[in-house]
Structures are given as C-alpha cells and as structure tokens.
CHARMM internal coordinates of N, CA and C (Angstrom, degrees):
IC EDIT
DIST 1 N 1 CA 1.4685
DIST 1 CA 1 C 1.5935
ANGL 1 N 1 CA 1 C 107.80
DIST 1 C 2 N 1.3860
ANGL 1 CA 1 C 2 N 111.73
DIHE 1 N 1 CA 1 C 2 N 128.92
DIST 2 N 2 CA 1.4729
ANGL 1 C 2 N 2 CA 112.06
DIHE 1 CA 1 C 2 N 2 CA -176.22
DIST 2 CA 2 C 1.5654
ANGL 2 N 2 CA 2 C 108.16
DIHE 1 C 2 N 2 CA 2 C -101.88
DIST 2 C 3 N 1.4237
ANGL 2 CA 2 C 3 N 112.69
DIHE 2 N 2 CA 2 C 3 N 155.03
DIST 3 N 3 CA 1.4015
ANGL 2 C 3 N 3 CA 120.88
DIHE 2 CA 2 C 3 N 3 CA -170.27
DIST 3 CA 3 C 1.5721
ANGL 3 N 3 CA 3 C 101.68
DIHE 2 C 3 N 3 CA 3 C -92.07
DIST 3 C 4 N 1.3099
ANGL 3 CA 3 C 4 N 114.86
DIHE 3 N 3 CA 3 C 4 N 127.25
DIST 4 N 4 CA 1.4713
ANGL 3 C 4 N 4 CA 124.63
DIHE 3 CA 3 C 4 N 4 CA 175.17
DIST 4 CA 4 C 1.4103
ANGL 4 N 4 CA 4 C 110.11
DIHE 3 C 4 N 4 CA 4 C -82.54
DIST 4 C 5 N 1.3428
ANGL 4 CA 4 C 5 N 119.24
DIHE 4 N 4 CA 4 C 5 N 145.44
DIST 5 N 5 CA 1.4036
ANGL 4 C 5 N 5 CA 120.39
DIHE 4 CA 4 C 5 N 5 CA 171.18
DIST 5 CA 5 C 1.5290
ANGL 5 N 5 CA 5 C 113.47
DIHE 4 C 5 N 5 CA 5 C -115.88
DIST 5 C 6 N 1.3334
ANGL 5 CA 5 C 6 N 114.09
DIHE 5 N 5 CA 5 C 6 N 131.68
DIST 6 N 6 CA 1.4934
ANGL 5 C 6 N 6 CA 117.21
DIHE 5 CA 5 C 6 N 6 CA -174.89
DIST 6 CA 6 C 1.4795
ANGL 6 N 6 CA 6 C 107.55
DIHE 5 C 6 N 6 CA 6 C -113.96
DIST 6 C 7 N 1.3231
ANGL 6 CA 6 C 7 N 115.61
DIHE 6 N 6 CA 6 C 7 N 143.52
DIST 7 N 7 CA 1.4918
ANGL 6 C 7 N 7 CA 124.74
DIHE 6 CA 6 C 7 N 7 CA 179.28
DIST 7 CA 7 C 1.4851
ANGL 7 N 7 CA 7 C 104.41
DIHE 6 C 7 N 7 CA 7 C -71.18
DIST 7 C 8 N 1.3682
ANGL 7 CA 7 C 8 N 112.37
DIHE 7 N 7 CA 7 C 8 N 164.83
DIST 8 N 8 CA 1.4800
ANGL 7 C 8 N 8 CA 123.19
DIHE 7 CA 7 C 8 N 8 CA 179.94
DIST 8 CA 8 C 1.6016
ANGL 8 N 8 CA 8 C 107.71
DIHE 7 C 8 N 8 CA 8 C -63.48
DIST 8 C 9 N 1.3933
ANGL 8 CA 8 C 9 N 111.63
DIHE 8 N 8 CA 8 C 9 N -40.64
DIST 9 N 9 CA 1.4959
ANGL 8 C 9 N 9 CA 117.53
DIHE 8 CA 8 C 9 N 9 CA -176.27
DIST 9 CA 9 C 1.5916
ANGL 9 N 9 CA 9 C 110.66
DIHE 8 C 9 N 9 CA 9 C -70.38
DIST 9 C 10 N 1.4614
ANGL 9 CA 9 C 10 N 119.99
DIHE 9 N 9 CA 9 C 10 N -32.48
DIST 10 N 10 CA 1.3195
ANGL 9 C 10 N 10 CA 124.16
DIHE 9 CA 9 C 10 N 10 CA 174.46
DIST 10 CA 10 C 1.5997
ANGL 10 N 10 CA 10 C 112.75
DIHE 9 C 10 N 10 CA 10 C -63.10
DIST 10 C 11 N 1.4308
ANGL 10 CA 10 C 11 N 109.30
DIHE 10 N 10 CA 10 C 11 N -47.90
DIST 11 N 11 CA 1.4800
ANGL 10 C 11 N 11 CA 111.68
DIHE 10 CA 10 C 11 N 11 CA -178.49
DIST 11 CA 11 C 1.5159
ANGL 11 N 11 CA 11 C 109.55
DIHE 10 C 11 N 11 CA 11 C -69.02
DIST 11 C 12 N 1.3416
ANGL 11 CA 11 C 12 N 127.20
DIHE 11 N 11 CA 11 C 12 N -29.71
DIST 12 N 12 CA 1.3021
ANGL 11 C 12 N 12 CA 126.12
DIHE 11 CA 11 C 12 N 12 CA 172.19
DIST 12 CA 12 C 1.4622
ANGL 12 N 12 CA 12 C 113.33
DIHE 11 C 12 N 12 CA 12 C -64.44
DIST 12 C 13 N 1.2786
ANGL 12 CA 12 C 13 N 119.42
DIHE 12 N 12 CA 12 C 13 N -42.65
DIST 13 N 13 CA 1.5998
ANGL 12 C 13 N 13 CA 126.19
DIHE 12 CA 12 C 13 N 13 CA 176.01
DIST 13 CA 13 C 1.6323
ANGL 13 N 13 CA 13 C 103.06
DIHE 12 C 13 N 13 CA 13 C -55.66
DIST 13 C 14 N 1.2992
ANGL 13 CA 13 C 14 N 117.49
DIHE 13 N 13 CA 13 C 14 N -51.56
DIST 14 N 14 CA 1.4654
ANGL 13 C 14 N 14 CA 119.66
DIHE 13 CA 13 C 14 N 14 CA -179.05
DIST 14 CA 14 C 1.5064
ANGL 14 N 14 CA 14 C 113.28
DIHE 13 C 14 N 14 CA 14 C -56.49
DIST 14 C 15 N 1.3846
ANGL 14 CA 14 C 15 N 113.48
DIHE 14 N 14 CA 14 C 15 N -48.11
DIST 15 N 15 CA 1.4376
ANGL 14 C 15 N 15 CA 116.49
DIHE 14 CA 14 C 15 N 15 CA 178.37
DIST 15 CA 15 C 1.5240
ANGL 15 N 15 CA 15 C 116.48
DIHE 14 C 15 N 15 CA 15 C -65.45
DIST 15 C 16 N 1.3149
ANGL 15 CA 15 C 16 N 115.95
DIHE 15 N 15 CA 15 C 16 N -31.97
DIST 16 N 16 CA 1.3919
ANGL 15 C 16 N 16 CA 121.17
DIHE 15 CA 15 C 16 N 16 CA 177.63
DIST 16 CA 16 C 1.6596
ANGL 16 N 16 CA 16 C 111.45
DIHE 15 C 16 N 16 CA 16 C -69.78
DIST 16 C 17 N 1.2637
ANGL 16 CA 16 C 17 N 111.52
DIHE 16 N 16 CA 16 C 17 N -34.26
DIST 17 N 17 CA 1.5307
ANGL 16 C 17 N 17 CA 121.22
DIHE 16 CA 16 C 17 N 17 CA 170.82
DIST 17 CA 17 C 1.5147
ANGL 17 N 17 CA 17 C 109.12
DIHE 16 C 17 N 17 CA 17 C -59.13
DIST 17 C 18 N 1.2920
ANGL 17 CA 17 C 18 N 117.96
DIHE 17 N 17 CA 17 C 18 N -42.42
DIST 18 N 18 CA 1.3843
ANGL 17 C 18 N 18 CA 119.53
DIHE 17 CA 17 C 18 N 18 CA -178.94
DIST 18 CA 18 C 1.5277
ANGL 18 N 18 CA 18 C 116.43
DIHE 17 C 18 N 18 CA 18 C -69.43
DIST 18 C 19 N 1.3938
ANGL 18 CA 18 C 19 N 109.75
DIHE 18 N 18 CA 18 C 19 N -33.09
DIST 19 N 19 CA 1.5073
ANGL 18 C 19 N 19 CA 119.72
DIHE 18 CA 18 C 19 N 19 CA 178.70
DIST 19 CA 19 C 1.5619
ANGL 19 N 19 CA 19 C 109.99
DIHE 18 C 19 N 19 CA 19 C -65.68
DIST 19 C 20 N 1.2624
ANGL 19 CA 19 C 20 N 117.83
DIHE 19 N 19 CA 19 C 20 N -33.84
DIST 20 N 20 CA 1.4643
ANGL 19 C 20 N 20 CA 121.15
DIHE 19 CA 19 C 20 N 20 CA -171.27
DIST 20 CA 20 C 1.5340
ANGL 20 N 20 CA 20 C 112.00
DIHE 19 C 20 N 20 CA 20 C -64.59
DIST 20 C 21 N 1.3998
ANGL 20 CA 20 C 21 N 112.09
DIHE 20 N 20 CA 20 C 21 N -27.01
DIST 21 N 21 CA 1.5751
ANGL 20 C 21 N 21 CA 113.50
DIHE 20 CA 20 C 21 N 21 CA -176.06
DIST 21 CA 21 C 1.4233
ANGL 21 N 21 CA 21 C 119.93
DIHE 20 C 21 N 21 CA 21 C 76.70
DIST 21 C 22 N 1.3146
ANGL 21 CA 21 C 22 N 118.20
DIHE 21 N 21 CA 21 C 22 N -0.63
DIST 22 N 22 CA 1.4566
ANGL 21 C 22 N 22 CA 125.54
DIHE 21 CA 21 C 22 N 22 CA -175.78
DIST 22 CA 22 C 1.5460
ANGL 22 N 22 CA 22 C 109.92
DIHE 21 C 22 N 22 CA 22 C -71.46
DIST 22 C 23 N 1.4004
ANGL 22 CA 22 C 23 N 113.49
DIHE 22 N 22 CA 22 C 23 N -30.71
DIST 23 N 23 CA 1.3727
ANGL 22 C 23 N 23 CA 121.36
DIHE 22 CA 22 C 23 N 23 CA -174.67
DIST 23 CA 23 C 1.5494
ANGL 23 N 23 CA 23 C 110.31
DIHE 22 C 23 N 23 CA 23 C -134.11
DIST 23 C 24 N 1.2850
ANGL 23 CA 23 C 24 N 110.62
DIHE 23 N 23 CA 23 C 24 N 154.75
DIST 24 N 24 CA 1.4472
ANGL 23 C 24 N 24 CA 114.75
DIHE 23 CA 23 C 24 N 24 CA 177.24
DIST 24 CA 24 C 1.5263
ANGL 24 N 24 CA 24 C 108.67
DIHE 23 C 24 N 24 CA 24 C -76.39
DIST 24 C 25 N 1.3017
ANGL 24 CA 24 C 25 N 118.45
DIHE 24 N 24 CA 24 C 25 N 161.88
DIST 25 N 25 CA 1.5160
ANGL 24 C 25 N 25 CA 123.67
DIHE 24 CA 24 C 25 N 25 CA 173.36
DIST 25 CA 25 C 1.5855
ANGL 25 N 25 CA 25 C 110.28
DIHE 24 C 25 N 25 CA 25 C -55.85
DIST 25 C 26 N 1.3534
ANGL 25 CA 25 C 26 N 113.90
DIHE 25 N 25 CA 25 C 26 N -37.83
DIST 26 N 26 CA 1.3801
ANGL 25 C 26 N 26 CA 120.97
DIHE 25 CA 25 C 26 N 26 CA -178.98
DIST 26 CA 26 C 1.5820
ANGL 26 N 26 CA 26 C 111.97
DIHE 25 C 26 N 26 CA 26 C -62.10
DIST 26 C 27 N 1.3035
ANGL 26 CA 26 C 27 N 111.76
DIHE 26 N 26 CA 26 C 27 N -44.34
DIST 27 N 27 CA 1.3959
ANGL 26 C 27 N 27 CA 120.57
DIHE 26 CA 26 C 27 N 27 CA 178.42
DIST 27 CA 27 C 1.5515
ANGL 27 N 27 CA 27 C 114.58
DIHE 26 C 27 N 27 CA 27 C -65.37
DIST 27 C 28 N 1.2550
ANGL 27 CA 27 C 28 N 111.27
DIHE 27 N 27 CA 27 C 28 N -43.27
DIST 28 N 28 CA 1.4756
ANGL 27 C 28 N 28 CA 119.37
DIHE 27 CA 27 C 28 N 28 CA 173.26
DIST 28 CA 28 C 1.4424
ANGL 28 N 28 CA 28 C 112.84
DIHE 27 C 28 N 28 CA 28 C -60.40
DIST 28 C 29 N 1.3078
ANGL 28 CA 28 C 29 N 116.37
DIHE 28 N 28 CA 28 C 29 N -48.64
DIST 29 N 29 CA 1.4923
ANGL 28 C 29 N 29 CA 120.61
DIHE 28 CA 28 C 29 N 29 CA 176.40
DIST 29 CA 29 C 1.4876
ANGL 29 N 29 CA 29 C 110.63
DIHE 28 C 29 N 29 CA 29 C -55.97
DIST 29 C 30 N 1.3050
ANGL 29 CA 29 C 30 N 126.08
DIHE 29 N 29 CA 29 C 30 N -39.62
DIST 30 N 30 CA 1.3653
ANGL 29 C 30 N 30 CA 132.68
DIHE 29 CA 29 C 30 N 30 CA -179.15
DIST 30 CA 30 C 1.5530
ANGL 30 N 30 CA 30 C 109.00
DIHE 29 C 30 N 30 CA 30 C -66.84
DIST 30 C 31 N 1.3269
ANGL 30 CA 30 C 31 N 116.13
DIHE 30 N 30 CA 30 C 31 N -45.28
DIST 31 N 31 CA 1.4770
ANGL 30 C 31 N 31 CA 121.29
DIHE 30 CA 30 C 31 N 31 CA -179.62
DIST 31 CA 31 C 1.4308
ANGL 31 N 31 CA 31 C 110.60
DIHE 30 C 31 N 31 CA 31 C -61.30
DIST 31 C 32 N 1.2670
ANGL 31 CA 31 C 32 N 123.42
DIHE 31 N 31 CA 31 C 32 N -49.84
DIST 32 N 32 CA 1.4118
ANGL 31 C 32 N 32 CA 134.19
DIHE 31 CA 31 C 32 N 32 CA -171.98
DIST 32 CA 32 C 1.5977
ANGL 32 N 32 CA 32 C 113.45
DIHE 31 C 32 N 32 CA 32 C -92.54
DIST 32 C 33 N 1.4027
ANGL 32 CA 32 C 33 N 113.36
DIHE 32 N 32 CA 32 C 33 N -3.56
DIST 33 N 33 CA 1.4863
ANGL 32 C 33 N 33 CA 117.64
DIHE 32 CA 32 C 33 N 33 CA 176.40
DIST 33 CA 33 C 1.4889
ANGL 33 N 33 CA 33 C 107.24
DIHE 32 C 33 N 33 CA 33 C 60.69
DIST 33 C 34 N 1.2770
ANGL 33 CA 33 C 34 N 121.96
DIHE 33 N 33 CA 33 C 34 N 46.46
DIST 34 N 34 CA 1.3696
ANGL 33 C 34 N 34 CA 123.16
DIHE 33 CA 33 C 34 N 34 CA 176.06
DIST 34 CA 34 C 1.5241
ANGL 34 N 34 CA 34 C 109.20
DIHE 33 C 34 N 34 CA 34 C -128.48
DIST 34 C 35 N 1.3845
ANGL 34 CA 34 C 35 N 114.86
DIHE 34 N 34 CA 34 C 35 N 145.08
DIST 35 N 35 CA 1.4677
ANGL 34 C 35 N 35 CA 119.58
DIHE 34 CA 34 C 35 N 35 CA -178.06
DIST 35 CA 35 C 1.5796
ANGL 35 N 35 CA 35 C 111.47
DIHE 34 C 35 N 35 CA 35 C -68.55
DIST 35 C 36 N 1.3061
ANGL 35 CA 35 C 36 N 116.84
DIHE 35 N 35 CA 35 C 36 N 135.28
DIST 36 N 36 CA 1.4435
ANGL 35 C 36 N 36 CA 122.48
DIHE 35 CA 35 C 36 N 36 CA 177.88
DIST 36 CA 36 C 1.4621
ANGL 36 N 36 CA 36 C 107.26
DIHE 35 C 36 N 36 CA 36 C -47.47
DIST 36 C 37 N 1.3354
ANGL 36 CA 36 C 37 N 119.64
DIHE 36 N 36 CA 36 C 37 N -49.69
DIST 37 N 37 CA 1.4722
ANGL 36 C 37 N 37 CA 118.75
DIHE 36 CA 36 C 37 N 37 CA -175.19
DIST 37 CA 37 C 1.4628
ANGL 37 N 37 CA 37 C 111.50
DIHE 36 C 37 N 37 CA 37 C -62.38
DIST 37 C 38 N 1.4116
ANGL 37 CA 37 C 38 N 119.67
DIHE 37 N 37 CA 37 C 38 N -29.99
DIST 38 N 38 CA 1.4481
ANGL 37 C 38 N 38 CA 116.60
DIHE 37 CA 37 C 38 N 38 CA 178.22
DIST 38 CA 38 C 1.4901
ANGL 38 N 38 CA 38 C 111.11
DIHE 37 C 38 N 38 CA 38 C -70.06
DIST 38 C 39 N 1.3184
ANGL 38 CA 38 C 39 N 117.62
DIHE 38 N 38 CA 38 C 39 N -37.90
DIST 39 N 39 CA 1.4512
ANGL 38 C 39 N 39 CA 122.30
DIHE 38 CA 38 C 39 N 39 CA 175.37
DIST 39 CA 39 C 1.5460
ANGL 39 N 39 CA 39 C 113.68
DIHE 38 C 39 N 39 CA 39 C -57.31
DIST 39 C 40 N 1.3679
ANGL 39 CA 39 C 40 N 112.71
DIHE 39 N 39 CA 39 C 40 N -44.41
DIST 40 N 40 CA 1.5095
ANGL 39 C 40 N 40 CA 118.13
DIHE 39 CA 39 C 40 N 40 CA 175.91
DIST 40 CA 40 C 1.4649
ANGL 40 N 40 CA 40 C 111.02
DIHE 39 C 40 N 40 CA 40 C -66.51
DIST 40 C 41 N 1.3211
ANGL 40 CA 40 C 41 N 124.02
DIHE 40 N 40 CA 40 C 41 N -35.70
DIST 41 N 41 CA 1.4487
ANGL 40 C 41 N 41 CA 124.25
DIHE 40 CA 40 C 41 N 41 CA 168.98
DIST 41 CA 41 C 1.4037
ANGL 41 N 41 CA 41 C 117.34
DIHE 40 C 41 N 41 CA 41 C -60.46
DIST 41 C 42 N 1.2661
ANGL 41 CA 41 C 42 N 117.78
DIHE 41 N 41 CA 41 C 42 N -44.68
DIST 42 N 42 CA 1.4989
ANGL 41 C 42 N 42 CA 124.11
DIHE 41 CA 41 C 42 N 42 CA 173.91
DIST 42 CA 42 C 1.5145
ANGL 42 N 42 CA 42 C 113.07
DIHE 41 C 42 N 42 CA 42 C -62.40
DIST 42 C 43 N 1.3545
ANGL 42 CA 42 C 43 N 119.42
DIHE 42 N 42 CA 42 C 43 N -37.15
DIST 43 N 43 CA 1.4371
ANGL 42 C 43 N 43 CA 121.25
DIHE 42 CA 42 C 43 N 43 CA 178.68
DIST 43 CA 43 C 1.5514
ANGL 43 N 43 CA 43 C 111.52
DIHE 42 C 43 N 43 CA 43 C -66.48
DIST 43 C 44 N 1.4065
ANGL 43 CA 43 C 44 N 112.76
DIHE 43 N 43 CA 43 C 44 N -40.94
DIST 44 N 44 CA 1.5317
ANGL 43 C 44 N 44 CA 118.65
DIHE 43 CA 43 C 44 N 44 CA 177.78
DIST 44 CA 44 C 1.5743
ANGL 44 N 44 CA 44 C 107.73
DIHE 43 C 44 N 44 CA 44 C -65.89
DIST 44 C 45 N 1.3154
ANGL 44 CA 44 C 45 N 120.72
DIHE 44 N 44 CA 44 C 45 N -47.53
DIST 45 N 45 CA 1.4376
ANGL 44 C 45 N 45 CA 122.11
DIHE 44 CA 44 C 45 N 45 CA -167.11
DIST 45 CA 45 C 1.6188
ANGL 45 N 45 CA 45 C 103.44
DIHE 44 C 45 N 45 CA 45 C -68.95
DIST 45 C 46 N 1.3931
ANGL 45 CA 45 C 46 N 119.31
DIHE 45 N 45 CA 45 C 46 N -38.77
DIST 46 N 46 CA 1.4694
ANGL 45 C 46 N 46 CA 126.10
DIHE 45 CA 45 C 46 N 46 CA 179.33
DIST 46 CA 46 C 1.4564
ANGL 46 N 46 CA 46 C 106.67
DIHE 45 C 46 N 46 CA 46 C -62.95
DIST 46 C 47 N 1.4113
ANGL 46 CA 46 C 47 N 120.45
DIHE 46 N 46 CA 46 C 47 N -44.59
DIST 47 N 47 CA 1.4506
ANGL 46 C 47 N 47 CA 118.08
DIHE 46 CA 46 C 47 N 47 CA -177.82
DIST 47 CA 47 C 1.5320
ANGL 47 N 47 CA 47 C 114.88
DIHE 46 C 47 N 47 CA 47 C -71.00
DIST 47 C 48 N 1.3238
ANGL 47 CA 47 C 48 N 117.87
DIHE 47 N 47 CA 47 C 48 N -22.78
DIST 48 N 48 CA 1.4058
ANGL 47 C 48 N 48 CA 124.24
DIHE 47 CA 47 C 48 N 48 CA -176.41
DIST 48 CA 48 C 1.6133
ANGL 48 N 48 CA 48 C 111.45
DIHE 47 C 48 N 48 CA 48 C -92.70
DIST 48 C 49 N 1.2700
ANGL 48 CA 48 C 49 N 117.03
DIHE 48 N 48 CA 48 C 49 N -39.13
DIST 49 N 49 CA 1.4034
ANGL 48 C 49 N 49 CA 125.81
DIHE 48 CA 48 C 49 N 49 CA -168.82
DIST 49 CA 49 C 1.5891
ANGL 49 N 49 CA 49 C 117.03
DIHE 48 C 49 N 49 CA 49 C -123.43
DIST 49 C 50 N 1.2755
ANGL 49 CA 49 C 50 N 115.43
DIHE 49 N 49 CA 49 C 50 N -9.45
DIST 50 N 50 CA 1.4748
ANGL 49 C 50 N 50 CA 120.23
DIHE 49 CA 49 C 50 N 50 CA -179.15
DIST 50 CA 50 C 1.5396
ANGL 50 N 50 CA 50 C 111.20
DIHE 49 C 50 N 50 CA 50 C 72.15
DIST 50 C 51 N 1.3161
ANGL 50 CA 50 C 51 N 114.57
DIHE 50 N 50 CA 50 C 51 N -153.96
DIST 51 N 51 CA 1.4366
ANGL 50 C 51 N 51 CA 119.39
DIHE 50 CA 50 C 51 N 51 CA -173.22
DIST 51 CA 51 C 1.5013
ANGL 51 N 51 CA 51 C 111.99
DIHE 50 C 51 N 51 CA 51 C -68.35
DIST 51 C 52 N 1.3852
ANGL 51 CA 51 C 52 N 115.79
DIHE 51 N 51 CA 51 C 52 N -28.28
DIST 52 N 52 CA 1.5638
ANGL 51 C 52 N 52 CA 120.35
DIHE 51 CA 51 C 52 N 52 CA 173.54
DIST 52 CA 52 C 1.5312
ANGL 52 N 52 CA 52 C 111.71
DIHE 51 C 52 N 52 CA 52 C -55.43
DIST 52 C 53 N 1.3435
ANGL 52 CA 52 C 53 N 112.24
DIHE 52 N 52 CA 52 C 53 N -34.86
DIST 53 N 53 CA 1.5077
ANGL 52 C 53 N 53 CA 118.18
DIHE 52 CA 52 C 53 N 53 CA 179.36
DIST 53 CA 53 C 1.4167
ANGL 53 N 53 CA 53 C 118.48
DIHE 52 C 53 N 53 CA 53 C -66.78
DIST 53 C 54 N 1.3983
ANGL 53 CA 53 C 54 N 113.94
DIHE 53 N 53 CA 53 C 54 N -23.77
DIST 54 N 54 CA 1.4796
ANGL 53 C 54 N 54 CA 120.49
DIHE 53 CA 53 C 54 N 54 CA -177.95
DIST 54 CA 54 C 1.4462
ANGL 54 N 54 CA 54 C 117.25
DIHE 53 C 54 N 54 CA 54 C -91.14
DIST 54 C 55 N 1.4672
ANGL 54 CA 54 C 55 N 112.13
DIHE 54 N 54 CA 54 C 55 N -5.90
DIST 55 N 55 CA 1.5383
ANGL 54 C 55 N 55 CA 116.68
DIHE 54 CA 54 C 55 N 55 CA 174.72
DIST 55 CA 55 C 1.4549
ANGL 55 N 55 CA 55 C 108.21
DIHE 54 C 55 N 55 CA 55 C -76.72
DIST 55 C 56 N 1.3439
ANGL 55 CA 55 C 56 N 110.22
DIHE 55 N 55 CA 55 C 56 N 150.54
DIST 56 N 56 CA 1.5683
ANGL 55 C 56 N 56 CA 127.00
DIHE 55 CA 55 C 56 N 56 CA -177.25
DIST 56 CA 56 C 1.6257
ANGL 56 N 56 CA 56 C 99.41
DIHE 55 C 56 N 56 CA 56 C -60.70
DIST 56 C 57 N 1.2928
ANGL 56 CA 56 C 57 N 110.07
DIHE 56 N 56 CA 56 C 57 N 136.23
DIST 57 N 57 CA 1.4450
ANGL 56 C 57 N 57 CA 116.97
DIHE 56 CA 56 C 57 N 57 CA 175.32
DIST 57 CA 57 C 1.4848
ANGL 57 N 57 CA 57 C 107.74
DIHE 56 C 57 N 57 CA 57 C -97.89
DIST 57 C 58 N 1.2868
ANGL 57 CA 57 C 58 N 121.62
DIHE 57 N 57 CA 57 C 58 N 144.37
DIST 58 N 58 CA 1.4689
ANGL 57 C 58 N 58 CA 123.63
DIHE 57 CA 57 C 58 N 58 CA 179.14
DIST 58 CA 58 C 1.5971
ANGL 58 N 58 CA 58 C 106.37
DIHE 57 C 58 N 58 CA 58 C -90.87
DIST 58 C 59 N 1.2787
ANGL 58 CA 58 C 59 N 117.22
DIHE 58 N 58 CA 58 C 59 N -12.12
DIST 59 N 59 CA 1.5002
ANGL 58 C 59 N 59 CA 120.57
DIHE 58 CA 58 C 59 N 59 CA -179.82
DIST 59 CA 59 C 1.4470
ANGL 59 N 59 CA 59 C 107.73
DIHE 58 C 59 N 59 CA 59 C -120.57
DIST 59 C 60 N 1.3423
ANGL 59 CA 59 C 60 N 119.93
DIHE 59 N 59 CA 59 C 60 N 154.76
DIST 60 N 60 CA 1.4186
ANGL 59 C 60 N 60 CA 123.38
DIHE 59 CA 59 C 60 N 60 CA 174.12
DIST 60 CA 60 C 1.4658
ANGL 60 N 60 CA 60 C 111.46
DIHE 59 C 60 N 60 CA 60 C -81.61
DIST 60 C 61 N 1.3742
ANGL 60 CA 60 C 61 N 121.52
DIHE 60 N 60 CA 60 C 61 N 137.62
DIST 61 N 61 CA 1.3988
ANGL 60 C 61 N 61 CA 127.36
DIHE 60 CA 60 C 61 N 61 CA 172.95
DIST 61 CA 61 C 1.4176
ANGL 61 N 61 CA 61 C 111.34
DIHE 60 C 61 N 61 CA 61 C -148.68
DIST 61 C 62 N 1.2671
ANGL 61 CA 61 C 62 N 116.53
DIHE 61 N 61 CA 61 C 62 N 144.48
DIST 62 N 62 CA 1.4828
ANGL 61 C 62 N 62 CA 124.80
DIHE 61 CA 61 C 62 N 62 CA -177.87
DIST 62 CA 62 C 1.5000
ANGL 62 N 62 CA 62 C 104.66
DIHE 61 C 62 N 62 CA 62 C -89.52
DIST 62 C 63 N 1.4012
ANGL 62 CA 62 C 63 N 117.61
DIHE 62 N 62 CA 62 C 63 N 102.20
DIST 63 N 63 CA 1.4487
ANGL 62 C 63 N 63 CA 117.21
DIHE 62 CA 62 C 63 N 63 CA -177.58
DIST 63 CA 63 C 1.5811
ANGL 63 N 63 CA 63 C 113.05
DIHE 62 C 63 N 63 CA 63 C -90.57
DIST 63 C 64 N 1.4104
ANGL 63 CA 63 C 64 N 110.61
DIHE 63 N 63 CA 63 C 64 N -16.63
DIST 64 N 64 CA 1.4634
ANGL 63 C 64 N 64 CA 116.02
DIHE 63 CA 63 C 64 N 64 CA 179.01
DIST 64 CA 64 C 1.5135
ANGL 64 N 64 CA 64 C 109.92
DIHE 63 C 64 N 64 CA 64 C -103.37
DIST 64 C 65 N 1.1973
ANGL 64 CA 64 C 65 N 116.97
DIHE 64 N 64 CA 64 C 65 N 100.71
DIST 65 N 65 CA 1.5380
ANGL 64 C 65 N 65 CA 119.06
DIHE 64 CA 64 C 65 N 65 CA -179.95
DIST 65 CA 65 C 1.4376
ANGL 65 N 65 CA 65 C 110.78
DIHE 64 C 65 N 65 CA 65 C -93.71
DIST 65 C 66 N 1.2652
ANGL 65 CA 65 C 66 N 115.78
DIHE 65 N 65 CA 65 C 66 N 139.73
DIST 66 N 66 CA 1.5807
ANGL 65 C 66 N 66 CA 118.74
DIHE 65 CA 65 C 66 N 66 CA -178.99
DIST 66 CA 66 C 1.4718
ANGL 66 N 66 CA 66 C 110.08
DIHE 65 C 66 N 66 CA 66 C -86.87
END
COOR INIT
IC SEED 1 N 1 CA 1 C
IC BUILD
C-alpha cells in the first residue's frame, strides 16, 4: 500500500466538509479516499497548530501522544 500525499488545500477542503455536518466522517473519508483516522489526525493537528500543522513534515514526529 502506498502513502498518498495531500496538499494543505485538499486537507482544508476535507476538514471543511467535516465541519458542515452534512455527511459523517466515514462518508467523507470514502468520498476523498482517506482513512477516517487520518482525518481525525488532521482535525487534531489543525486545532492545535493551524495551517502550519497541516504542512508536510520533512522529519518524523509523534504528534499524537498517549
């Protein structure tokens, strides 16, 4: 399975679709072919770090701490 890369604009589009409440996250994930967990991670990162958090990182970092 290959890892897909989404632009910041596409991530924001997906997050906006979540905010409208017209569809469930599962439906949005299916439409955009993104894992539900990935959308949840984007929502968290965006709420904590804004647009900067949605940009691709050149280094690995664990943003979701248990």
